[in-house]
C-alpha positions as CSV (number, residue, x, y, z in Angstrom):
1,M,-5.3,67.9,83.6
2,K,-4.3,64.6,84.5
3,P,-5.8,61.3,84.8
4,S,-7.9,59.8,87.2
5,P,-6.0,57.5,89.6
6,F,-5.5,53.8,88.1
7,E,-4.3,50.8,88.7
8,Y,-1.2,50.0,86.4
9,H,-0.7,46.7,85.0
10,A,2.5,45.6,82.8
11,P,2.3,41.7,81.9
12,R,5.2,40.3,80.1
13,S,2.8,37.9,77.7
14,I,-0.5,38.2,76.1
15,D,-2.0,35.4,78.4
16,A,-1.2,37.6,81.4
17,A,-2.6,40.6,79.8
18,V,-5.9,39.0,78.8
19,A,-6.2,37.5,82.3
20,V,-6.0,41.0,83.8
21,L,-8.6,42.2,81.4
22,A,-10.9,39.1,82.3
23,E,-10.8,40.1,85.8
24,V,-11.5,44.1,85.4
25,G,-13.9,43.8,82.8
26,H,-15.2,47.2,81.6
27,D,-12.5,48.9,84.3
28,G,-9.8,48.5,82.0
29,K,-7.8,50.0,79.3
30,V,-5.1,48.6,76.9
31,L,-2.0,50.9,76.6
32,A,0.0,50.3,73.4
33,G,1.4,53.5,71.8
34,G,-0.8,55.7,73.8
35,Q,-1.1,58.5,71.2
36,S,-5.0,58.3,71.4
37,L,-5.2,56.8,74.9
38,I,-3.1,59.7,76.8
39,P,-5.0,62.5,75.5
40,I,-8.5,61.0,76.3
41,L,-7.1,59.9,79.9
42,N,-5.5,63.5,80.4
43,M,-8.9,65.2,79.7
44,R,-11.0,62.7,81.8
45,L,-13.1,61.6,78.9
46,A,-12.5,57.9,80.0
47,S,-11.3,57.0,83.3
48,P,-10.3,53.2,83.6
49,A,-9.9,51.7,87.3
50,H,-7.0,49.6,85.4
51,L,-4.1,50.3,82.9
52,V,-2.6,47.5,81.2
53,D,0.4,48.1,79.6
54,I,1.2,45.6,77.0
55,N,4.6,47.1,75.7
56,R,6.6,44.4,77.6
57,V,5.0,41.7,76.0
58,S,7.3,39.8,73.3
59,G,6.1,38.9,69.9
60,L,3.9,41.7,69.2
61,D,6.2,44.0,67.3
62,T,6.8,42.3,63.8
63,V,5.6,42.4,60.4
64,E,4.9,39.6,58.2
65,V,4.7,39.8,54.5
66,T,3.0,36.9,52.6
67,A,1.4,36.3,49.0
68,E,-2.1,36.9,50.6
69,H,-1.6,39.8,53.0
70,V,0.7,42.2,55.3
71,R,0.4,40.9,58.8
72,I,1.6,43.2,61.8
73,G,1.3,43.2,65.7
74,A,-0.1,45.2,68.1
75,L,3.3,46.9,69.2
76,V,4.4,47.6,65.5
77,R,5.0,51.5,65.4
78,H,3.4,53.9,62.5
79,A,7.0,54.7,61.4
80,Q,8.0,51.1,61.4
81,L,5.5,50.1,58.9
82,E,5.6,53.2,57.0
83,H,9.4,52.4,56.3
84,H,9.2,48.8,55.8
85,D,10.1,48.2,52.4
86,G,8.6,44.7,52.0
87,A,5.0,46.1,53.5
88,Y,5.2,48.9,50.9
89,A,6.0,46.6,47.8
90,A,3.1,44.0,48.8
91,Q,0.6,46.7,49.8
92,P,1.7,50.5,48.6
93,L,-1.3,51.9,50.2
94,L,0.1,51.2,53.6
95,R,3.0,54.1,53.0
96,Q,0.4,56.2,51.2
97,A,-1.8,56.4,54.2
98,L,1.0,56.4,56.8
99,L,2.7,59.5,55.3
100,N,-0.8,61.6,56.6
101,V,-1.1,60.3,60.0
102,A,-0.5,63.2,62.2
103,H,3.4,64.2,62.6
104,P,6.6,62.0,62.4
105,V,6.9,62.3,66.3
106,I,3.4,60.6,66.9
107,R,4.1,58.3,64.2
108,N,7.4,57.3,66.2
109,R,5.3,56.0,68.9
110,G,1.5,55.3,68.1
111,T,0.6,51.7,66.9
112,T,-1.0,51.0,64.0
113,V,-3.1,48.5,65.3
114,G,-4.0,50.7,67.9
115,S,-5.4,53.7,65.8
116,I,-7.4,50.7,64.2
117,A,-8.9,49.6,67.6
118,H,-9.8,53.3,68.8
119,A,-12.3,52.9,65.8
120,D,-12.0,57.0,64.8
121,P,-13.9,57.3,61.5
122,S,-11.2,60.8,61.1
123,G,-8.3,57.9,61.4
124,E,-6.5,57.0,58.2
125,M,-5.9,53.2,59.2
126,P,-9.1,51.8,59.5
127,S,-10.2,53.0,56.2
128,V,-7.1,51.4,54.6
129,L,-8.4,48.0,56.8
130,V,-11.6,48.0,55.0
131,L,-10.6,49.0,51.7
132,T,-8.2,45.8,51.6
133,A,-10.2,43.4,52.8
134,G,-8.5,43.2,56.2
135,V,-8.9,41.3,59.2
136,V,-8.2,42.2,63.0
137,E,-6.6,39.2,65.2
138,A,-8.5,39.7,68.9
139,T,-7.4,37.5,71.8
140,S,-8.9,37.0,75.4
141,V,-8.9,34.2,77.7
142,R,-11.4,32.5,75.4
143,G,-8.9,32.1,72.6
144,T,-8.3,34.0,69.3
145,R,-10.9,35.0,66.8
146,E,-10.5,36.6,63.5
147,I,-12.6,39.8,62.7
148,P,-13.4,41.0,59.1
149,A,-12.8,44.6,58.8
150,A,-16.2,45.1,57.4
151,E,-17.7,43.7,61.0
152,F,-15.1,45.3,63.1
153,F,-16.5,48.5,63.3
154,L,-19.6,49.6,64.8
155,G,-19.7,53.2,65.1
156,P,-17.7,56.3,65.9
157,L,-15.0,55.2,68.2
158,E,-16.8,51.8,68.8
159,S,-15.8,48.2,67.4
160,C,-16.9,45.1,68.4
161,L,-13.8,44.4,70.5
162,A,-15.2,42.6,73.8
163,E,-14.3,44.0,77.3
164,D,-11.4,41.4,77.8
165,E,-10.1,41.3,74.3
166,V,-6.8,42.7,73.0
167,A,-6.3,43.3,69.1
168,T,-3.1,41.4,69.0
169,A,-2.4,42.0,65.0
170,V,-4.3,43.0,61.9
171,R,-4.0,41.6,58.4
172,F,-4.1,43.9,55.6
173,G,-5.1,42.3,52.1
174,R,-2.9,42.3,49.3
175,F,-4.4,43.3,45.6
176,S,-4.3,41.4,42.3
177,P,-1.7,42.4,39.5
178,G,-2.4,45.5,38.1
179,T,-4.0,47.3,41.0
180,G,-2.9,51.0,41.7
181,T,-3.8,52.6,44.7
182,A,-3.7,56.3,46.1
183,F,-4.6,58.2,49.3
184,Q,-5.3,61.6,49.8
185,E,-7.0,64.2,52.9
186,I,-7.3,67.6,52.8
187,A,-6.8,69.3,56.9
188,R,-6.5,72.7,57.6
189,R,-2.7,72.0,58.6
190,H,-0.7,68.8,57.9
191,G,-1.4,66.4,60.5
192,D,-4.5,68.1,62.1
193,Y,-7.7,65.7,61.6
194,A,-8.7,65.6,58.1
195,L,-11.7,67.5,56.9
196,A,-12.0,65.0,54.3
197,G,-10.1,61.8,53.0
198,M,-10.1,58.9,50.8
199,A,-8.2,55.8,49.8
200,A,-8.8,54.7,46.2
201,V,-8.0,51.3,44.2
202,V,-8.1,51.0,40.4
203,T,-7.6,47.5,39.0
204,V,-6.4,47.7,35.0
205,R,-6.2,44.7,33.0
206,D,-5.4,44.6,29.1
207,G,-5.6,48.8,28.9
208,V,-9.1,48.8,30.5
209,I,-10.4,49.8,34.1
210,T,-12.1,46.1,35.6
211,E,-12.5,47.3,39.0
212,A,-12.5,50.5,41.3
213,G,-13.7,51.3,44.7
214,A,-12.8,53.8,47.6
215,S,-13.0,54.2,51.2
216,F,-13.5,57.4,53.3
217,V,-12.0,59.4,56.1
218,S,-14.0,61.9,58.4
219,L,-16.8,61.4,55.7
220,T,-18.7,58.3,57.0
221,A,-19.7,57.1,60.5
222,T,-17.9,53.8,60.1
223,P,-15.3,52.9,57.4
224,D,-17.1,51.3,54.6
225,I,-16.1,50.7,50.6
226,L,-18.0,52.3,48.0
227,D,-17.4,50.2,44.7
228,L,-17.1,52.4,41.7
229,S,-16.7,49.8,39.0
230,A,-20.2,51.2,37.5
231,A,-18.7,54.2,36.5
232,L,-15.2,53.5,35.7
233,A,-15.3,49.7,34.5
234,G,-14.4,49.1,30.6
235,A,-13.0,52.5,30.2
236,T,-9.2,53.1,29.5
237,P,-7.8,55.3,32.3
238,E,-7.6,58.0,29.9
239,D,-10.9,58.2,28.8
240,A,-12.8,56.7,32.1
241,D,-15.5,59.1,33.5
242,Y,-13.8,60.3,36.6
243,A,-16.7,63.1,37.4
244,A,-19.3,60.4,37.1
245,A,-17.4,58.4,39.9
246,A,-17.2,61.7,41.8
247,A,-20.9,62.1,41.8
248,L,-21.4,58.6,43.3
249,V,-18.5,59.8,46.0
250,R,-20.8,62.8,46.6
251,D,-24.1,61.0,47.0
252,H,-22.2,58.2,49.1
253,V,-20.8,60.5,52.0
254,D,-22.6,61.4,54.8
255,P,-20.4,63.6,56.9
256,D,-20.9,65.8,60.0
257,A,-20.7,69.5,60.6
258,D,-18.5,71.0,63.0
259,I,-16.7,74.3,63.9
260,H,-14.2,73.5,60.9
261,A,-16.9,72.6,58.0
262,S,-20.2,72.3,56.7
263,A,-21.3,68.9,55.9
264,E,-21.5,70.4,52.1
265,Y,-18.0,71.9,52.1
266,R,-16.6,68.2,52.9
267,R,-19.1,66.5,50.5
268,M,-17.7,69.0,48.0
269,L,-14.4,68.0,49.1
270,A,-14.8,64.5,48.9
271,G,-15.7,64.7,45.1
272,A,-12.9,66.9,44.2
273,I,-10.6,64.1,45.9
274,A,-12.2,61.4,44.0
275,E,-11.7,63.0,40.8
276,R,-8.1,63.9,41.3
277,L,-7.2,61.0,42.9
278,L,-8.8,58.0,40.7
279,P,-6.9,58.7,37.7
280,V,-3.5,58.4,39.9
281,A,-4.5,55.1,41.0
282,A,-5.3,53.9,37.6
283,R,-2.3,55.2,36.2
284,R,-0.2,53.4,39.1
285,G,-2.4,50.2,38.1
286,I,-0.7,50.4,34.6
287,R,2.5,50.9,36.1
288,Q,2.5,48.1,38.4
289,R,1.5,45.6,35.5
290,S,4.2,46.7,33.4
291,E,6.5,46.4,36.2
292,Q,5.5,42.9,37.0
293,E,5.5,41.7,33.3
294,A,9.3,43.1,33.3
295,T,10.3,41.1,35.9
296,A,8.3,38.0,35.1
């Protein structure tokens, strides 16, 4: 199939882009990487009258690493962020998750901000944004606003972005010293949408776990955080009750059933991933603390 007819716009500034969106309203769609949008257009699941291509807008393809966050512009490709050593050092969870995003050819073109704006609960990067207490920067003719990740996702494929707004950047938060992260998903084939996935974070101080949490892929209607500290805090990484944490995960997730897996099977996978992943994150927390002390 081919898309419905549309008017193509190629603005060279963000002001010009949002001006078009302000004029066309719900009839406009923003094109960045297009790895989610183009298939939807081809299948005519969306039929915008106007397509606003922001690829010629300068200044949207940068990665900025600060003491507080990793900030990426709307035209940063998955592959660019995946291979950015500064971003990996500041927030390892980014690369850990990006390695699971589709296939390299898609990561070469698809944008991380675009995948977040798409708000697919089966996407990897929305779960990472939420777990890192991230922020979306949205721009319109009214100015720029900052949207906490916890408020950004309203439902499957639904965000709080207004019709005339462009997500121009996102900021992923950094964790405190001694914090380890890990990411895993299970799919029928590598690169397919995950049957179940999880991002985990565990903080270790003075040899014991102080905090732990997780966010999910294909297991909740919107990305959210499950605090697992009650099950793990106070124990050493070797003696922690990861089975209890996995039980909390199974109770928390609310997966859908489809032709690929039942809801109960996905719930079982969520628990198995948690029991496997949390010890990995805890060990990485110990290693991260040791490396920091060695370089201090």
